C-alpha positions as CSV (number, residue, x, y, z in Angstrom):
1,M,0.0,0.0,0.0
2,L,2.8,2.4,0.9
3,T,4.5,1.6,-2.5
4,Y,1.4,2.6,-4.4
5,F,1.1,5.8,-2.4
6,L,4.7,6.7,-3.2
7,L,4.2,5.9,-6.8
8,A,1.1,8.1,-6.9
9,I,3.0,11.0,-5.4
10,A,5.9,10.6,-7.9
11,A,3.5,10.4,-10.8
12,L,1.7,13.5,-9.5
13,F,5.0,15.4,-9.1
14,V,6.0,14.5,-12.7
15,A,2.7,15.6,-14.1
16,I,2.7,18.9,-12.3
17,R,6.3,19.5,-13.4
18,F,5.4,18.8,-17.0
19,F,2.4,21.1,-17.0
20,V,4.3,23.9,-15.3
21,L,7.2,23.7,-17.8
22,Y,4.7,23.4,-20.7
23,A,2.8,26.5,-19.6
24,H,6.1,28.4,-19.1
25,K,7.3,27.4,-22.6
26,K,3.9,28.3,-24.2
27,R,3.8,31.7,-22.5
28,Y,7.4,32.9,-23.1
29,L,8.8,31.0,-26.1
30,S,7.5,30.2,-29.6
31,D,8.4,26.9,-31.2
32,R,10.9,28.6,-33.4
33,D,12.6,30.3,-30.4
34,T,12.7,26.9,-28.6
35,D,14.2,25.2,-31.6
36,Q,16.8,28.0,-32.0
37,L,17.7,27.8,-28.3
38,F,18.3,24.0,-28.4
39,L,20.4,24.3,-31.6
40,T,22.5,27.1,-30.0
41,M,23.0,24.9,-26.9
42,L,24.1,21.9,-29.1
43,N,26.4,23.9,-31.4
44,E,28.1,26.2,-28.9
45,E,31.8,25.8,-28.6
46,K,32.9,24.1,-25.4
47,E,35.8,25.1,-23.2
48,P,39.0,23.1,-23.6
49,D,38.6,21.5,-20.2
50,E,35.0,20.6,-20.9
51,K,35.9,18.8,-24.1
52,E,38.1,16.4,-22.3
53,T,35.7,15.5,-19.5
54,G,32.4,16.1,-21.3
55,R,31.1,18.2,-18.5
56,P,31.8,21.7,-17.3
57,L,34.5,22.2,-14.6
58,Y,33.6,24.3,-11.7
59,R,36.3,26.7,-10.6
């Protein structure tokens, strides 16, 4: 019973998170802006340290 309760809470949390992000995206960014943002993030040049490890280094 506890397992079902925890699964229900997790599913509810994921659903709320999805709808909040969807509403935020719909309000502030068009599809074209979203696509451009993702392309920019994918194509931006990485720092030399980041290329080696694959993740940013915190200094």
